[in-house]
N, C-alpha and C positions, 0 to 999 in steps of 0.2 A: 495491383498488388506488388509489393517489393519482392524482387528476386534476389538470390544469393544469400550469404550467411546473415543471420540476425545481427543487427548492430549491438555490440556489447557481448554477444554470445548468448548461450542458453544455460538453464539450470533445471535440475529435477526437483519438483515439489512432490515428494513422495515418489509416485510413479508417473507424474504428469510433467512433461517438458514444457517450460515456458521461456520466452525470450526475456532477457534480463531487464529490458525497458518495457514496462507495461503502462497502464493508464489508471490513475486514481479518479474515481467518479465524483469526488467532492466538489469539483469546480466546473461542473458541466454548464452552469448558467441557468437562467430562468426560462429561457425559450425552449419548449419541448422539441419542436421541429429542428431547431439548430443543434440541440444536444444530440438528437437521434442521428442527424447527418454526421456529426463529429464522431460518434461511436462507430458508425458504418465505415467512415474514412479510416479510423484507427485500425479496425480489423482488416480492411483492404490493404493497409500499409504494413501489415505483418504483426501487429500487436495481438497477442493471444493470452494476455493476463490482465484482467480488469479487477480492480479492488474497489469494493463498494460497501455500503452499510444502509440498513433501513432507516437509521437515525440521521442520515445526512440531510441537511437543510436545503431549501431551494435557492437561498440567496447566492451562494457560491460565487460571489464577486469580491475582489479586493476592496477593503475598506469597511467590511461588515464583520462584526464580531459575535453577534447574537447567534445562539444555537436553537433553531426553530423546530421543536419537536412536533409542531402542527403539520409539518411536511413529511411525516413518516412514510417511507416507502417510495418517495418521489424518484430517487435515483434508480432504484430497482425497477420501477415501472417503466422508466424511459429505456433502460437497458433491454427489457423484454420486448417493448414495442419496436425498438430499433433492430434487434439482432436475432430474435426467435423466428424460426427454428435456428438454434445455435450451431455454429461450425463445430465439427467434431473435436478440434484441437483447442477450442477456447476454454480457458480456465477462469471461472468467476469466484473470487474470494470475497467473503463477507464477514461481518463482525456482529456479535451479540453481547449483551451485558447492560449497556446504558439504557435507562428509561427516563421519562420526565421527572420521576421521583427519586432518582439515584440508581445505584446498581441493582439489577434484577436479582431476585432470590434464585437459588438453584432450580426450584420447581417451576419457575417462570421461563426458563431458557427454552424448553420445548416449544412453548407458544411463540417465542421469537423466531426459532428455527422454522417452524411451520409457516409463519408470516412471510419469511424470506422465500420459502419454496413457492408460495402462492404468488407473490409479487414478481418473482423471476420466471415463473412458469416452468419450474423444474421438478423432477421427482426425487432428486437428491442435490445436495450442495457440494461443490468440488472441495472447498476449503472454508472452514469456519474458525475464526479467531474468537477466543474469549477475551474481550476487552475489559480488563479489571480496573478497579480503582479503590484503593484503600484497604485491600485485603492482606492480612498477614499470611493466610493460607488460602490457596485457590483450589484445594482438593475437592470440596463439595461441588463447586461450580464446574470445574473441569471434568470431574467424574460424571456429572449430569450430561455433558456433551459427549463424553466417551460412550455412555449408554446409547445415545442417539446415533453415534457412529456404528456401534454394534448392530443397531436396528436398521441400518442401511440408509438413514436420512442424510448422513454426512460421509464424505469419502475420506477427507483428511482434516486434521486439527492443527490449530495454531494458537498462540497466546500473544497478548498485546499489552503494552504499558506495564511491564513486569520487571522484577529483579532476578538476579541469578538464582536465588533460592526458589523462586516460583518455577523456573525452568526445571530445576532438579526435581521438584515436587511433581510437576506435571508428567515428567518422563517415567515416573514410577506407576502412573495410571494408564497412559496411552501414548503412542508415538506422537511426537511433535515434529511437524515438517516445516514450520515457518514461525518467525517471531517478529512482531512489529513493535519498535520503540522509537521514540524521538531521537533523531540523529542528524547531524549536519555540520558543516564547517563552523558555524557560529556557536554550536552547543558545547564545544569543548570535548573532552574525551571521556565523559562520565559513563558512556556505554561501551567503551572499548572492551571491557572484560566480557560482557555478554556477547559482543560481536565475535570475539575469539572463541568463546564457548560454542557458539552456533557453528562456526567453521569446523571445529574439532568433531562435532556431532553430525555433520552433513545436514544442518538445518538452515534454511534460507533466512537471511536477515533482511527485513524490509523496512527501511526507515520512513517515518512520516515527518512532515515539516522540514524535509531536506532542502527545499527551495525557499520556503517562507521564512525559515530561521526564527528570529525573535518575534516576527510578525504573527506567527501561528495562524489563528483563525482568520486574520485579515487577508491572508493569501498574498499573491504577488511574489516577486523575487526580492529577497532580503538584500539591502544595500550593505556592501562591505568593500572598503577601499582596496584590500588585498585581492579580492575576487575580481573587482572591476578592472584593476590594473592588469591582472593576469589575463583576463579575457581580452582586453584591448590589445595587449602585446601578442596574443595568440590568434587574433582575428576571429574570435568566437563571441557569443553572447554570454553574459553572466550566468544565465540559466543553464546553458550548455556546459559551462565550466563546473557548475555545482553538480550537475548530473554525472559528468565524467568523473569528478572527484568521488562522488558516492560510489560509483561502480569500481573505482580503483581501490576501495577498502577491502576487497576480497572477491573471489570468484563466486561466492555464495550470496553476495549482496545484490538485491533487486531494487530497481528504481520504479516508483509509481507516480510520476509527476502528473498533476491534474491541470486541466486547461479547458477553456471554452472556445479556444481559437484554433482553426485549422492550420494557420501559419505557425503558431507555437507548437502544435502537435508535430509538424514536420521538423521543426527545429529541435524539439526534444529527442526525436528519433535519431537525428544526425549526431547527437552527443555521444552515442555509442561508438562512433567511429573515432572518438577523440581520446581514447584511453592512453594512447602512446604519446600524447603531448608532453614534451619535457617539462618536468616540475609539477605536473598535475597532482601527483600523490602527496606532495609536500604542502599543499594548501591546507591551512587549518591546523597543522600539527603543533603550532605554538600556543594554541588555546589552552587555558587552564581549567576549563570545565565550570560547571555550575553546582 
């Protein structure tokens, strides 16, 4: 287990302290034994924040774009098999909302939360994001999750794939401790407003597709001449440069890079020690947005 301060520092998710570099479960790979070994190595290396979802597919390999709902619960099942009984400081965040037929109705969210509880082997969930799509108002959906929080099934709430108006709306219903939106060097500054709003409200901002960039579901590390040139000059990998840039966007920003490789896991963790690289914060600031 890694000793000393956490790479990149720590942040409070509500009342839960997490290291700013966590692990996304979307790219664990097809092999259950290998994925379980990677999860155990991650925790032994000091990672105490795992981001997952019941709808994550099993492919989890670069080059695949399909979203396989036939694999419901796969990532959660592997997490339970690998890590239960869970370390006391481990925070598992999950997401609800998507179904094979589109966004769940508010009255369907309890069933999704209970399915996550069973798959993970927990009596409550540390953090649940409402992953919305296409809603002008999230009040009914987020309100349904707030009721489950009051019932003790959920400890903290977050929102994902949202606009600033959604954040303001959610905060009138229940505390929001984290927000997940697409964000990265390649994506321009379209989410800078909501990133700043999160900082002002002590809400964690947790970008997705920060490494994959325009590749999105295909995974891998997005090619960028500027990032490759910077990484080469600094003697780091492009992935490390992207993670360090992500963390440089503010002390409230968390990184959740996914991988199926033990070597990449170690590399990702080392990126937390690169925040003081000269010029790291300037990468991507010239992008115009989308």
